[in-house]
C-alpha positions in Angstrom: 67.0 131.9 106.2 67.2 135.0 104.0 63.7 134.4 102.7 63.3 138.1 102.1 65.3 137.5 98.9 62.4 135.6 97.3 59.5 136.0 99.6 59.4 132.3 100.3 60.2 129.1 98.5 58.3 127.0 96.0 59.3 123.5 95.1 60.4 123.0 91.5 57.7 120.5 90.5 54.5 118.8 91.6 55.5 117.7 95.2 53.6 117.5 98.4 54.6 120.3 100.8 55.6 119.5 104.3 55.6 121.7 107.4 57.2 119.1 109.7 60.7 120.2 108.8 60.1 124.0 108.8 62.8 125.5 111.0 61.8 129.1 110.8 63.9 132.3 110.7 65.7 131.8 114.1 68.4 129.2 113.5 70.9 129.5 116.4 73.0 126.5 115.2 73.3 128.0 111.7 76.4 130.1 111.4 75.9 131.0 107.7 74.2 134.3 108.1 75.8 136.4 105.4 75.1 136.0 101.7 77.0 137.2 98.6 75.5 136.7 95.1 77.8 136.2 92.2 76.6 136.8 88.7 78.3 136.0 85.4 76.6 132.9 83.9 73.6 133.4 81.6 72.3 129.8 81.8 72.0 127.1 84.5 75.2 126.4 86.5 75.7 122.7 87.1 79.3 122.3 88.3 81.6 123.7 91.0 85.2 122.7 91.2 87.6 123.6 94.0 91.0 124.8 92.7 92.8 125.5 96.0 92.0 127.0 99.4 90.9 130.4 98.0 89.7 129.7 94.4 87.0 127.7 92.6 85.6 127.3 89.1 82.0 127.2 88.0 80.5 125.9 84.7 77.2 125.0 83.1 74.9 125.1 80.1 76.3 128.4 78.8 79.6 126.8 77.9 81.6 129.2 80.0 84.0 128.4 82.8 84.4 131.1 85.4 87.1 131.3 88.1 86.3 133.0 91.4 88.0 134.1 94.6 86.0 132.5 97.4 86.7 135.1 100.0 86.0 138.3 98.0 83.7 136.9 95.3 85.9 138.5 92.7 85.7 137.0 89.2 89.3 136.1 88.3 89.0 134.7 84.8 86.4 133.9 82.2 87.3 130.8 80.1 85.7 130.9 76.7 86.3 128.2 74.1 83.4 125.8 74.2 80.4 126.4 71.9 77.9 124.2 73.8 77.2 123.3 77.4 79.8 121.9 79.8 79.3 118.2 80.4 82.2 117.5 82.8 84.9 119.4 84.6 87.6 118.6 87.0 90.9 119.9 88.5 94.2 118.8 86.9 97.5 119.5 88.6 100.1 119.7 85.8 103.6 118.9 86.9 106.8 119.9 85.1 110.5 119.8 85.9 110.4 123.5 87.0 107.1 123.8 88.8 103.5 122.5 89.4 100.5 124.6 88.6 96.7 124.0 88.9 94.8 123.4 85.8 91.1 123.0 84.8 90.0 120.2 82.5 86.6 120.8 80.9 84.5 118.8 78.4 81.6 120.0 76.4 78.7 118.8 74.2 80.6 120.3 71.2 82.8 117.1 71.4 85.8 118.9 72.7 88.0 118.8 75.9 90.2 121.7 76.9 92.9 122.3 79.5 93.1 125.7 81.1 95.7 127.4 83.2 94.0 128.5 86.5 96.5 131.2 87.1 96.4 132.9 83.8 93.0 131.8 82.4 94.6 130.8 79.1 93.8 127.6 77.2 96.9 125.3 77.2 95.6 122.3 75.3 92.5 121.2 73.5 91.2 118.2 71.6 88.2 118.5 69.2 86.1 116.4 66.9 85.8 113.5 69.4 83.7 110.5 68.5 81.0 111.6 71.0 80.4 114.0 73.9 82.4 113.3 77.0 80.2 112.6 80.0 82.8 112.2 82.7 86.5 112.9 83.4 89.0 111.2 85.7 92.5 112.4 86.5 95.1 109.9 87.5 97.8 112.1 88.9 99.9 109.2 90.1 100.4 108.2 86.4 100.1 111.7 85.0 97.2 110.7 82.9 93.5 111.6 82.4 90.5 109.6 81.1 87.4 110.7 79.3 84.2 108.6 79.2 81.4 108.7 76.7 80.7 106.3 73.9 84.4 105.5 74.1 86.7 105.3 77.1 89.9 107.1 76.2 93.3 107.4 78.0 95.3 110.6 77.5 98.6 111.9 78.7 99.2 115.5 79.9 100.1 116.6 76.4 96.6 115.5 75.1 98.0 112.6 73.2 95.7 109.6 72.9 97.4 106.6 74.5 94.7 104.0 74.1 90.9 103.5 74.0 88.2 101.0 74.2 85.9 99.9 71.5 82.8 102.0 70.7 79.7 101.4 72.8 76.8 101.5 70.5 73.9 101.2 72.9 74.9 103.3 75.9 77.8 105.4 76.9 79.9 105.6 80.1 78.4 108.0 82.6 80.8 107.7 85.6 84.4 106.4 86.2 86.4 106.0 89.3 90.0 104.8 90.1 90.6 101.4 91.7 93.8 99.9 93.1 96.3 98.1 90.9 95.8 100.4 87.9 92.1 99.4 87.5 89.1 101.6 86.6 85.4 101.1 87.3 83.1 102.5 84.7 79.3 102.8 84.9 77.4 102.0 81.7 73.6 101.6 81.9 72.9 98.7 84.4 76.5 97.4 84.4 79.8 98.3 86.0 82.8 97.4 83.8 86.2 96.9 85.4 89.2 97.9 83.2 92.9 97.4 83.8 95.5 99.8 82.5 98.7 98.2 81.3 101.7 100.5 81.9 104.4 100.1 79.2 107.6 98.6 80.5 109.7 100.4 77.9 109.4 103.1 75.3 108.9 100.5 72.5 105.7 99.2 74.2 102.4 101.0 74.2 99.6 101.6 76.8 96.7 99.2 76.8 93.3 99.3 78.5 91.5 95.9 78.8 88.1 94.9 80.1 88.6 92.3 82.9 85.1 91.9 84.4 81.5 93.0 84.0 79.4 93.4 87.1 75.7 93.0 86.2 74.0 92.9 89.6 72.0 96.1 89.3 68.4 95.8 88.0 68.3 99.3 86.6 70.7 102.1 85.4 73.5 103.1 87.7 73.0 106.7 88.8 75.9 107.1 91.2 79.4 105.6 91.5 81.9 106.6 94.2 85.1 105.5 95.9 84.5 104.7 99.6 88.0 103.9 100.9 91.0 101.9 99.8 89.0 98.6 100.2 85.6 99.5 98.8 83.6 101.4 96.3 79.8 101.8 96.0 77.2 102.2 93.3 73.5 103.3 93.4 70.8 102.6 90.8 67.6 104.1 89.5 65.5 101.6 91.5 67.1 102.3 94.8 69.8 99.6 94.9 72.9 100.3 96.9 75.8 97.9 96.4 79.1 98.1 98.2 81.9 96.4 96.3 85.4 95.1 97.2 87.9 97.2 95.4 90.4 94.4 94.9 88.4 91.4 93.8 85.2 93.3 92.8 82.9 91.0 94.9 79.8 92.3 96.7 80.3 93.3 100.3 76.6 94.2 100.9 73.5 94.8 98.8 70.6 97.0 100.0 67.4 97.9 98.3 65.0 100.8 99.1 61.3 100.1 98.7 59.9 103.4 99.7 57.4 103.5 102.6 57.0 99.8 103.3 57.5 100.1 107.0 54.3 101.2 108.7 53.8 102.2 112.3 50.7 100.0 112.4 51.0 97.1 110.0 47.6 95.6 110.9 45.9 98.8 109.9 47.5 98.7 106.5 44.9 97.9 103.9 46.8 98.3 100.7 50.5 98.6 99.8 51.0 101.3 97.2 54.1 101.0 95.1 56.4 104.0 95.4 56.9 106.3 92.5 60.1 105.8 90.5 61.6 109.1 91.5 61.0 108.3 95.2 63.3 105.2 94.9 66.0 106.6 92.6 69.5 107.2 94.1 70.5 110.6 92.8 73.8 111.0 94.7 76.2 109.1 96.9 78.9 110.4 99.2 81.1 108.8 101.8 83.6 109.6 104.6 85.0 106.1 104.7 82.8 105.0 107.5 79.3 105.9 106.3 77.6 106.2 102.9 75.0 109.0 102.5 72.5 108.2 99.9 70.2 110.8 98.4 67.0 108.9 97.4 64.1 110.8 96.1 63.5 113.7 98.5 65.1 111.7 101.4 68.5 111.2 103.0 69.7 107.8 104.2 72.9 107.2 106.2 74.3 103.7 105.8 77.0 102.3 108.1 79.8 100.3 106.5 80.7 98.6 109.8 77.2 97.4 110.8 75.9 97.1 107.2 72.6 98.8 107.9 70.9 102.2 107.8 71.5 104.0 111.0 69.5 107.2 110.3 67.2 108.5 107.6 64.8 111.2 106.7 62.3 110.0 104.0 61.2 113.6 103.4 64.3 115.7 104.0 63.4 118.3 101.3 60.2 119.2 99.4 61.7 117.8 96.2 64.6 115.5 95.0 67.9 115.8 96.8 70.7 116.4 94.3 73.9 116.6 96.4 75.0 115.7 99.9 78.1 115.9 102.1 79.0 114.1 105.3 81.2 116.1 107.7 83.6 114.6 110.3 81.6 116.2 113.2 78.5 114.2 112.6 76.9 116.9 110.4 75.4 116.6 106.9 74.6 119.1 104.2 72.1 118.5 101.4 70.7 120.5 98.5 67.6 120.0 96.5 65.5 120.8 93.5 63.3 122.8 95.8 66.0 125.5 95.9 67.2 125.0 99.5 70.4 123.9 101.3 69.9 122.2 104.6 72.1 121.3 107.5 71.6 118.1 109.6 73.2 116.6 112.7 73.3 112.9 113.6 71.9 112.4 117.1 71.8 109.2 119.1 68.3 107.7 119.8 67.5 106.1 123.2 67.5 102.3 123.1 64.1 101.1 122.0 62.0 98.8 124.3 61.0 96.8 121.2 62.4 96.3 117.8 62.1 99.5 115.8 60.3 99.4 112.5 62.8 98.6 109.8 64.4 101.2 107.7 63.8 101.3 104.0 66.8 99.1 103.1 66.5 95.3 103.3 69.4 93.1 104.2 70.2 90.1 102.0 73.4 89.0 103.7 77.1 89.5 103.3 78.6 89.0 99.9 75.5 87.7 98.3 72.6 89.1 96.3 69.0 88.2 96.4 66.8 90.3 94.1 63.4 88.7 94.6 60.8 91.5 94.2 58.6 90.2 97.0 61.5 89.7 99.5 60.4 91.2 102.8 62.7 93.6 104.7 64.6 91.9 107.4 63.7 93.0 110.9 65.6 92.8 114.0 68.9 94.2 115.4 70.4 94.5 111.9 67.8 97.0 110.8 67.6 99.2 113.9 67.7 102.9 113.2 70.1 104.0 115.9 70.2 107.8 115.2 68.1 110.6 114.0 68.7 113.3 111.5 67.8 116.7 113.1 67.5 119.8 110.9 69.7 122.6 112.2 69.8 125.1 109.3 68.0 126.0 106.1 69.4 128.3 103.6 66.9 129.9 101.2 68.2 132.1 98.4 68.1 130.4 95.1 65.0 130.5 92.9 65.9 127.3 91.1 67.2 123.9 91.8 70.5 123.9 93.7 72.7 121.5 91.7 75.7 121.2 94.1 77.8 123.0 96.7 81.4 123.3 97.9 82.5 123.8 101.5 85.6 125.9 102.2 87.1 125.4 105.7 83.7 125.4 107.4 83.5 129.2 106.8 82.2 129.6 103.2 79.6 127.5 101.5 79.4 127.9 97.7 76.2 126.9 95.9 75.1 126.9 92.2 71.7 126.7 90.7 69.5 126.6 87.6 68.7 130.3 88.3 72.1 131.1 86.8 73.5 132.3 90.1 76.3 131.4 92.4 76.0 132.2 96.1 78.6 132.5 98.8 77.1 131.7 102.3 79.5 133.0 104.9 80.0 132.6 108.7 78.6 135.9 109.9 80.6 136.1 113.1 83.8 135.3 111.3 83.2 137.9 108.7 82.4 140.5 111.4 85.7 139.8 113.1 87.6 140.0 109.8 86.0 143.4 109.1 86.8 144.7 112.6 90.4 143.5 112.3 90.7 145.2 108.8 89.3 148.4 110.2 91.7 148.3 113.2 94.7 147.7 110.8 93.7 150.7 108.7 93.4 152.9 111.7 96.8 151.9 112.9 98.3 152.6 109.4 96.7 156.1 109.3 98.2 157.0 112.7 101.6 156.1 111.4 101.3 158.5 108.4 
């Protein structure tokens, strides 16, 4: 859609083009027919953060944080203070005795972290000269704390006072952190997941402590994605396509899956030689979950994994022309994905008719519940456990960016916000809704003029 902006789309790298998923200009199931382009950044935009129902923040390699009105596209504030690229950003709700106001917490390669007031655009707090760049941020609103991860994992209070920290990691830094029950934290560092426990002081004379309680070393390669699934589970994905679902309380493995690329052939007897998949075709770039399913972006494909049946229920090995960078699972069975090829695509999960015979296995192999088997020659298990029960059907394709789309935000199913390496932010709006709003606005103005 809207290919007139660019005259077409080219993938951002040496990839094989596909015409199978070309949907064309007519997209009756795609409601995002209006586009608004927002300019303000002068380098690639990597992050989008939702502030509330009508505002969001954007940040990237130019070191600037911009605040926007999602309905009008108006630039509300320009937050300047970092001298290098933004490496992490998140929302921080600051509470006081009088009120509660939304804040923006941003980290930069200049080894600083700043807290910004979203209403005024002013910088409230800042910490500089950190030991290393902060790669990830986590806000624990329940404890009124926030954590920064890099070569050191630090715990801070809302006044930017350092409460405690871990020892320095010399070889590799922490790239992702999530909250777990019972004041625990899971941190991804290279191939390992480290479980930390926060000790809350019982009195003013005592101090905060953060202690390592367990190391999970079941991944064969670096962890690329780490997410909370629900109150009972969290998941991690690696560079070689491993998906592990963990128990949030005892940190044991609930299921282990491994993607091998195109190992399932329609006609196995005609297969002469198995070719090892390229590394980028196996790597898990992004994970998301709605509590029932996990959506994994693997290479240029999308895989939907069921937590109930512990198998892949639907997949598209080639969902985009290049690597998928961000996905979202919606409650109505729809999915959204964006890619390095500059596109944003909409998918719907549809049930398949029961097969007469066992379907060819998906690209994840099952090794059993609560147990890991990482033999490289292990064959993918076939049978009922590996049946692909649904299909992913393409229903919409948004083309507007000339660079890789890094991520997106969805506001009330009416506005989709995207950011890209082309320095632009785009608001994709529901055309019918926008038309009704304009008509209502015009009607109200006419009524006011009659009353004058």
